[in-house]
N, C-alpha and C positions, 0 to 999 in steps of 0.2 A: 366396573368403574375403578380407575386407578386413583390411589391416594398420593401419587407423586406429582410434584410441580412440573416436571419435565416429561415429555413423551419418551417411550422406551428407546426409540432410535437415537434421540439426543443423549440419553443417559449412556447408551453403549458407545457413542462416538466420543464423549467428552469426560467420562468418569476417570479414566487414566490415560496417560499419553507418554510414549517413549519415542525419541527420535534421535537420529544421527545427524551430524553436520557434514562439513566438507571432507571429501575423501578423493584425492586426486594424485596424479603423477606429473611431475615437472621434468622437462628435458629440453635440450636445445639442438637445432639442426638447421643448416643452411642459413645461418644468420638470424634465425627466428627462435623465440622462446615459446614453447608449447606447454599447455596445461590440459590434461585429459582426465575427466572424471567428474564427480559431483562437486560443484563449486558455486559460490555466490559471485555473481557478476554485477558489480555496483557501478552505475554510471551517474548517479545523482549525489548531491551533497546537502540538500536542505533538511531541516528538522521537521519530523512529523508528517511528511508528505512524500509520495512516490510520483514525482513529475518526470524527471529525466531517468529515474531508476526504473526502467521498463522491462528488464530481462528476468530477474529472479522471481519465481512464484512466491506467494505469501500464504501464511496461515492466518486467515481472517476470521477465525471462529470467535475471536474477541475483538473484532474490528481492527482499529489502528492503535489499540491501547497497550499491548506489550512492547518491550524494547525491540529495536530493529534487529538485533542479533537473534531474537527469538522468532520474529515475524517472518524474516526471510528464510526460504527453504532452498537447499542446494539444488541446482539444476545440472543434470548430466549433459556435459557439453565438451566440445573441443575448442580451445582458444589458442590463437597464434598471435604473438606480439612482436613488433619490430621497434627498436629504439635507435634513435640517432640524434645526438646532441640533446636539445630540450624538447624534441618532438617524439611522439609515440603513436603507433598505428596498431589497432586491435581488430582482429577478425574472429567472429564467433559463429559456431555452427552447433545447433542443438537438434540432433537427429530425431529424438522422441521427446517432445516437450512435456513438461509437468505444468500443472495449473493450480490456481489458488484453491485452498481448502476453505469453502464458505460455510461448512457445517451442515446441519440437518434442519428442516423446517421445524420451528418451535424453539430452536436454540436462541440464546439471548441476542446474538448479533447476526442472525440470518439476514441476507440483503433485502428481503421483502418484509415490510412491517406486518406482524401478526399479533393477535391478542396475547396478553401475558397474564396468566399461563395460557398456552395454546391448546385448544381442543383438537382432538384427533381429526375431526371433520374439517377444520380450517387448514390443517397441514396436508390432508390427503391429496389435493390436486397437484401438489408440487413434487415433480419427479426428480430422481438423481440426475446430475449433469451427464450428458453423453460426450465422452472424450473422443476427439477425432482419431481415425484409424492410424495405427502406427506404421506409416509408410514414409519413405524418403521424400515423397512429394509434399508431405505435411510437415517437413522440417521447419524450424525457425533458424534464421541467420541474420547477421548484422555486421556492420563495420563502424568503427569509431576512431577518430583521430583527434589528438590534442597536442598543443604546443604552448610554450611559455614565451611571451613577447612583452618585454619591459615590465616584468613582474605580474602580468595578466595571464592567468591560466585559461586558455580558450579551447573548447572541444566542440565537435559536431559529430552526429551519428545518423545512421539509417538502420532501421530494424524491421524485418518482415517476419510476421509471426501470427499465431492465433492469439486472440485476446486472453489475458491471464484469468480474468473473471468472466463468468458466463452471462449471456443475455437471456432474459426470461421470455420465451416465446409462448403465446397462448394458442393451443391447438383445439380442434373440435372437441366438444364435450366439456370445455372448461379446464382441460388438462394444461398445466404450466410446465413446459419443458426447457430447462436451462441448456443452452448450446453455446459453443465458442465460435466467434466470428473470425474470419481471416482478415487481418488488418495490416496496415503498414504505418510506420511512425518515423518521422524525421525531426531532429531537434538539436539543441546545443546547450552548453553550460559556460558560464563565465565566473571565475573566482579571482579575488584580489585581496591581498593582505595589506591593510593600512595601519600596521602597528597594533594597537589595542582593538581595532575594528576589522572584521573580515566580511567582505561582500560576496554574496552568492546570487547568481541569476540563472534560472533555468527556463527553457521553453520547449514545447513539443507539439507538433502537428500530428494528429491521428486521423487516418483515412479508413473508410469502409466499416466503421463501428456502428452497430445497431443498438438502440435503447428501447426498453419497454415503454409503451405509450398508452394513454387512456383514450386516444383518438379512435372512435369506432370504425373509421375507414383505414386504419393502419393494418397492413397485411400481417397476419399472425400476431397482432398486437405490438409490433415494433416499428420504429422509424430509423432510417439511416441518417446519422448526423456526423459530419466531420467536425473535429474540434481543435482548438488551440488552447493548451494549458500553459500558464506561465506563473512564476513565483520569483519575487525579489526578497532576499533575506539578508540580515546583518547580525553578526555575532559580536557582542561587546564583552571585553574582559575589564571588569571594574575593580576598584580597591576592595580589600578584605575578601578576596577570592569569590566575588560575586560575578555570576555569569548571566547575561541577558541576550536573548534572541528575539528579534522582531521581524515579521514577514508580512508581505502583502501578496495575495494570489487571486487568480481568476480563471474561469473556464469560459471560452467563447464558442458558440455553436454556429455552423454555417446556415442554419435555418431556425425556425421558431422552436423553442424548448418548452413552450407553455403547457403542452400535454404530456411531457415526459413524466414517468411515474416517480422518479427521484429528481428533486430540484436541487441544484447546486448553488443557487443564489446568483446575484449580479457580480459580486466580488467578495473577498474576505480578507481578514487579517488575523494574525496570531502573535502571541507574546509568551515567552517562557522565561521565568526568573528562578534562579537557584543560587544558594549560598550555603557554605559551611559555617554555622554559628559556633561550632566547636569541631575538634578533630573527629568526633563521633556522630554528630547530628547535622543533617542536611535537609532543610525544608526547601520545597520547590512548588511552583504552580505553573500550569500551562493553561492558557486561554485561547481558544479558537472561535472566531465569530464570522459568520457569513452575513451579508446584507442583501436582502431581496428574496429571502425564502429558504435558505439552506439550513438555518438553525445554528447552534453553537455547542461547544463543549468546554467545561471548566474542570480542571484536574488538580486540586491541591493534594500534596503528598509530603510525607516526611520519611527520610531514610535514617536508620541507625546502624552504625558500623561497630558492633561490639568487639570483634576480633578481626585480625587480618583476613582478607578474602571473603568475609561474610557480611551480608547486608540484610537487614530486616526493614521492610517498607510497609507503611500504612497510608491509605489514600481513599479518596472519594471521586467518582466519575459522575458528572451531572450533565445530561443532555438537555438542550432546550430547542424550541422552534416548532414549526408546523409538522404534522404527521408525515408529510411527503418530502421533508428536507433531508439532505444527505446526512446531517446529524440529528435533526428533529425526529426522524423515523424511529429513533431509539429513545425517545423521551419517556417511554415506559420501561426503560432498562437501566435506570440509575443504579449505582451499586457502591457499597463500601467493601474494601478488600484489604487483605494482608498478604505479604509476599516475603518468603524467605529464600535467599539466594546464596550459594557458596560456589566460588570459582576456584578451580585448581588446574 
């Protein structure tokens, strides 16, 4: 019998972590700009969500809680870009895709809700994800174009890939095997600066994605559901260096989602407020709430900047909602944390 809160596999996976970021080579040829190597490819602009940001894999061992520069993991890719006037065309090829790091069964934010602490017997059915074979047929590739029209930044894209996060298939004997579905995505973004207010709109259609289901007739415990995800957000710059972001978002399924293991709710909204009350102290709060079953998240936090390039943060993460909600599944994982960061 172990006296540790976490299972050995979780301890080994998350006790310490070292990572590298972008490492690439830039060059130009034939009127195109090329970037080859490990790189973040960012196609979205909204706060706290990955709607149009479909390319870069993510470190989800702490769900969506770390800052985006930590969550995103570089992807080995070849990117070609063409610029003409206010227009831009981007081609992306990822010969050997990388995938989200979802942690080990029993970790705080494993995608499937498990007891806290997690007994070894509860984690045993969950296998490690099986990564697709490293062949050129399994490459990811995409195209994105954007242009500026009357101050409106308009973009559209198509992306053919394996899903970044695994789908949990149920096999004979109760074994749960995470696998990556071959999907396609088409979407677009709209951004417009209205002085102190910036508008962001993103929408994505995803085809061929499977989702774990409680339906006893679902083959291998999954159902295929094409989806439309959209978000509309606004950034406000207010007096005294106060920043406010407000967003409305929704996921629509092409069929019933009533038996899906993770419920996203009917629609949701978020608000983030931050302000520097002095040059060294910055309180902030993020509230995300879904309506119709997904649950919510409240994140009050205060940052202290004692010296240049250093920040010390203290915060609380509170999850609410039903046990099968996209946020509510972590309602037994509330936490208080501290974070020290130095940039150079």
